[in-house]
VMD Tcl script that builds the backbone (N, CA, C; Angstrom):
set m [mol new atoms 201]
animate dup $m
set s [atomselect $m all]
$s set {name element resname resid chain x y z} {
  {N N UNK 1 A 0.852 -1.179 0.000}
  {CA C UNK 1 A 0.000 0.000 0.000}
  {C C UNK 1 A 0.888 1.228 0.000}
  {N N UNK 2 A 0.641 2.150 -0.902}
  {CA C UNK 2 A 1.415 3.378 -0.976}
  {C C UNK 2 A 0.997 4.357 0.098}
  {N N UNK 3 A 1.837 5.333 0.339}
  {CA C UNK 3 A 1.547 6.306 1.395}
  {C C UNK 3 A 0.298 7.114 1.093}
  {N N UNK 4 A 0.147 7.536 -0.157}
  {CA C UNK 4 A -1.042 8.314 -0.496}
  {C C UNK 4 A -2.302 7.484 -0.274}
  {N N UNK 5 A -2.255 6.229 -0.671}
  {CA C UNK 5 A -3.404 5.351 -0.447}
  {C C UNK 5 A -3.698 5.227 1.036}
  {N N UNK 6 A -2.649 5.073 1.832}
  {CA C UNK 6 A -2.814 4.939 3.274}
  {C C UNK 6 A -3.419 6.212 3.858}
  {N N UNK 7 A -2.925 7.369 3.432}
  {CA C UNK 7 A -3.449 8.621 3.952}
  {C C UNK 7 A -4.920 8.794 3.588}
  {N N UNK 8 A -5.275 8.431 2.370}
  {CA C UNK 8 A -6.671 8.534 1.964}
  {C C UNK 8 A -7.542 7.588 2.776}
  {N N UNK 9 A -7.032 6.400 3.015}
  {CA C UNK 9 A -7.778 5.419 3.806}
  {C C UNK 9 A -7.946 5.913 5.240}
  {N N UNK 10 A -6.888 6.445 5.827}
  {CA C UNK 10 A -6.955 6.935 7.196}
  {C C UNK 10 A -7.912 8.113 7.329}
  {N N UNK 11 A -7.971 8.944 6.300}
  {CA C UNK 11 A -8.861 10.099 6.335}
  {C C UNK 11 A -10.323 9.659 6.410}
  {N N UNK 12 A -10.615 8.456 5.950}
  {CA C UNK 12 A -11.989 7.971 5.952}
  {C C UNK 12 A -12.313 7.125 7.177}
  {N N UNK 13 A -11.315 6.842 8.001}
  {CA C UNK 13 A -11.526 6.033 9.203}
  {C C UNK 13 A -11.778 6.968 10.376}
  {N N UNK 14 A -12.864 6.738 11.045}
  {CA C UNK 14 A -13.154 7.510 12.253}
  {C C UNK 14 A -12.310 6.960 13.403}
  {N N UNK 15 A -11.975 7.820 14.377}
  {CA C UNK 15 A -11.115 7.367 15.476}
  {C C UNK 15 A -11.613 6.092 16.156}
  {N N UNK 16 A -12.900 5.941 16.338}
  {CA C UNK 16 A -13.436 4.751 16.980}
  {C C UNK 16 A -13.196 3.483 16.182}
  {N N UNK 17 A -13.048 3.616 14.878}
  {CA C UNK 17 A -12.834 2.448 14.026}
  {C C UNK 17 A -11.409 1.916 14.114}
  {N N UNK 18 A -10.464 2.736 14.552}
  {CA C UNK 18 A -9.069 2.290 14.640}
  {C C UNK 18 A -8.940 1.083 15.567}
  {N N UNK 19 A -9.717 1.067 16.617}
  {CA C UNK 19 A -9.646 -0.041 17.568}
  {C C UNK 19 A -10.117 -1.351 16.943}
  {N N UNK 20 A -10.898 -1.264 15.882}
  {CA C UNK 20 A -11.429 -2.465 15.245}
  {C C UNK 20 A -10.551 -2.992 14.117}
  {N N UNK 21 A -9.492 -2.258 13.758}
  {CA C UNK 21 A -8.615 -2.712 12.676}
  {C C UNK 21 A -7.761 -3.882 13.155}
  {N N UNK 22 A -7.448 -4.798 12.266}
  {CA C UNK 22 A -6.562 -5.906 12.643}
  {C C UNK 22 A -5.188 -5.376 13.077}
  {N N UNK 23 A -4.554 -6.076 14.009}
  {CA C UNK 23 A -3.263 -5.639 14.537}
  {C C UNK 23 A -2.217 -5.477 13.434}
  {N N UNK 24 A -2.215 -6.381 12.467}
  {CA C UNK 24 A -1.260 -6.299 11.352}
  {C C UNK 24 A -1.433 -4.989 10.582}
  {N N UNK 25 A -2.674 -4.601 10.351}
  {CA C UNK 25 A -2.967 -3.352 9.630}
  {C C UNK 25 A -2.495 -2.154 10.446}
  {N N UNK 26 A -2.743 -2.182 11.758}
  {CA C UNK 26 A -2.288 -1.090 12.621}
  {C C UNK 26 A -0.770 -0.985 12.632}
  {N N UNK 27 A -0.087 -2.124 12.686}
  {CA C UNK 27 A 1.382 -2.108 12.645}
  {C C UNK 27 A 1.878 -1.464 11.356}
  {N N UNK 28 A 1.230 -1.805 10.245}
  {CA C UNK 28 A 1.627 -1.237 8.958}
  {C C UNK 28 A 1.409 0.275 8.947}
  {N N UNK 29 A 0.277 0.702 9.441}
  {CA C UNK 29 A -0.029 2.143 9.490}
  {C C UNK 29 A 1.003 2.865 10.341}
  {N N UNK 30 A 1.317 2.319 11.503}
  {CA C UNK 30 A 2.307 2.934 12.395}
  {C C UNK 30 A 3.671 2.998 11.716}
  {N N UNK 31 A 4.050 1.936 11.031}
  {CA C UNK 31 A 5.334 1.904 10.338}
  {C C UNK 31 A 5.404 3.003 9.264}
  {N N UNK 32 A 4.365 3.122 8.478}
  {CA C UNK 32 A 4.349 4.142 7.423}
  {C C UNK 32 A 4.394 5.537 8.033}
  {N N UNK 33 A 3.648 5.763 9.098}
  {CA C UNK 33 A 3.669 7.074 9.742}
  {C C UNK 33 A 5.038 7.386 10.345}
  {N N UNK 34 A 5.707 6.384 10.901}
  {CA C UNK 34 A 7.060 6.591 11.438}
  {C C UNK 34 A 8.034 6.945 10.319}
  {N N UNK 35 A 7.891 6.304 9.159}
  {CA C UNK 35 A 8.739 6.640 8.009}
  {C C UNK 35 A 8.501 8.077 7.565}
  {N N UNK 36 A 7.239 8.472 7.523}
  {CA C UNK 36 A 6.918 9.837 7.115}
  {C C UNK 36 A 7.492 10.844 8.102}
  {N N UNK 37 A 7.399 10.546 9.388}
  {CA C UNK 37 A 7.958 11.429 10.398}
  {C C UNK 37 A 9.470 11.561 10.241}
  {N N UNK 38 A 10.140 10.446 10.001}
  {CA C UNK 38 A 11.590 10.477 9.807}
  {C C UNK 38 A 11.969 11.315 8.588}
  {N N UNK 39 A 11.174 11.216 7.533}
  {CA C UNK 39 A 11.441 12.008 6.335}
  {C C UNK 39 A 11.237 13.494 6.595}
  {N N UNK 40 A 10.319 13.846 7.465}
  {CA C UNK 40 A 10.081 15.249 7.792}
  {C C UNK 40 A 11.135 15.802 8.733}
  {N N UNK 41 A 11.726 14.942 9.562}
  {CA C UNK 41 A 12.742 15.392 10.504}
  {C C UNK 41 A 13.950 16.002 9.803}
  {N N UNK 42 A 14.334 15.457 8.665}
  {CA C UNK 42 A 15.527 15.932 7.965}
  {C C UNK 42 A 15.369 17.375 7.480}
  {N N UNK 43 A 14.329 17.698 6.706}
  {CA C UNK 43 A 14.221 19.094 6.260}
  {C C UNK 43 A 13.991 20.069 7.414}
  {N N UNK 44 A 13.312 19.641 8.460}
  {CA C UNK 44 A 13.107 20.522 9.609}
  {C C UNK 44 A 14.440 20.803 10.291}
  {N N UNK 45 A 15.239 19.779 10.487}
  {CA C UNK 45 A 16.553 19.969 11.101}
  {C C UNK 45 A 17.442 20.847 10.226}
  {N N UNK 46 A 17.386 20.639 8.907}
  {CA C UNK 46 A 18.173 21.466 7.990}
  {C C UNK 46 A 17.750 22.929 8.069}
  {N N UNK 47 A 16.440 23.152 8.127}
  {CA C UNK 47 A 15.931 24.531 8.202}
  {C C UNK 47 A 16.317 25.174 9.528}
  {N N UNK 48 A 16.237 24.415 10.616}
  {CA C UNK 48 A 16.657 24.940 11.916}
  {C C UNK 48 A 18.123 25.331 11.896}
  {N N UNK 49 A 18.956 24.466 11.314}
  {CA C UNK 49 A 20.386 24.757 11.230}
  {C C UNK 49 A 20.635 26.004 10.397}
  {N N UNK 50 A 19.958 26.119 9.274}
  {CA C UNK 50 A 20.134 27.288 8.408}
  {C C UNK 50 A 19.738 28.573 9.134}
  {N N UNK 51 A 18.655 28.537 9.880}
  {CA C UNK 51 A 18.228 29.718 10.638}
  {C C UNK 51 A 19.225 30.057 11.742}
  {N N UNK 52 A 19.719 29.032 12.427}
  {CA C UNK 52 A 20.717 29.291 13.475}
  {C C UNK 52 A 21.966 29.931 12.884}
  {N N UNK 53 A 22.401 29.432 11.736}
  {CA C UNK 53 A 23.591 29.998 11.096}
  {C C UNK 53 A 23.324 31.422 10.608}
  {N N UNK 54 A 22.174 31.641 10.013}
  {CA C UNK 54 A 21.848 32.966 9.455}
  {C C UNK 54 A 21.784 34.026 10.549}
  {N N UNK 55 A 21.208 33.668 11.689}
  {CA C UNK 55 A 21.027 34.649 12.754}
  {C C UNK 55 A 21.992 34.454 13.916}
  {N N UNK 56 A 22.998 33.616 13.739}
  {CA C UNK 56 A 24.025 33.350 14.754}
  {C C UNK 56 A 23.396 32.986 16.089}
  {N N UNK 57 A 22.482 32.026 16.068}
  {CA C UNK 57 A 21.799 31.570 17.269}
  {C C UNK 57 A 22.414 30.242 17.704}
  {N N UNK 58 A 22.727 30.168 18.979}
  {CA C UNK 58 A 23.248 28.920 19.532}
  {C C UNK 58 A 22.082 27.948 19.710}
  {N N UNK 59 A 22.333 26.669 19.563}
  {CA C UNK 59 A 21.271 25.697 19.824}
  {C C UNK 59 A 20.808 25.794 21.268}
  {N N UNK 60 A 19.515 25.623 21.475}
  {CA C UNK 60 A 18.955 25.698 22.829}
  {C C UNK 60 A 19.449 24.540 23.669}
  {N N UNK 61 A 19.718 24.838 24.929}
  {CA C UNK 61 A 20.113 23.758 25.829}
  {C C UNK 61 A 18.840 23.044 26.290}
  {N N UNK 62 A 18.951 21.778 26.590}
  {CA C UNK 62 A 17.774 21.025 27.034}
  {C C UNK 62 A 17.192 21.620 28.304}
  {N N UNK 63 A 15.870 21.670 28.383}
  {CA C UNK 63 A 15.200 22.190 29.584}
  {C C UNK 63 A 15.161 21.101 30.642}
  {N N UNK 64 A 15.360 21.527 31.857}
  {CA C UNK 64 A 15.317 20.601 32.974}
  {C C UNK 64 A 14.062 20.917 33.771}
  {N N UNK 65 A 13.262 19.910 34.002}
  {CA C UNK 65 A 12.037 20.093 34.782}
  {C C UNK 65 A 12.354 20.000 36.260}
  {N N UNK 66 A 11.932 21.002 36.995}
  {CA C UNK 66 A 12.092 20.959 38.438}
  {C C UNK 66 A 10.868 20.274 39.027}
  {N N UNK 67 A 11.065 19.269 39.799}
  {CA C UNK 67 A 9.883 18.589 40.297}
  {C C UNK 67 A 10.078 17.875 41.513}
}
mol reanalyze $m
mol bondsrecalc $m
mol representation Tube
mol addrep $m
């Protein structure tokens, strides 16, 4: 199943129907979505780097939660 087909199929599935999908189908959907996320991470990271270089911004340090 191609990504576009999967996206079209998901657009027609109501949230309540996800629980009724076979586990194999859910695994496939999750895998495709993880691939799409990984593909989006690269251009976002590149754009962040370009902006940091353009405006001489240091990368943010990780936030520490006080609790």
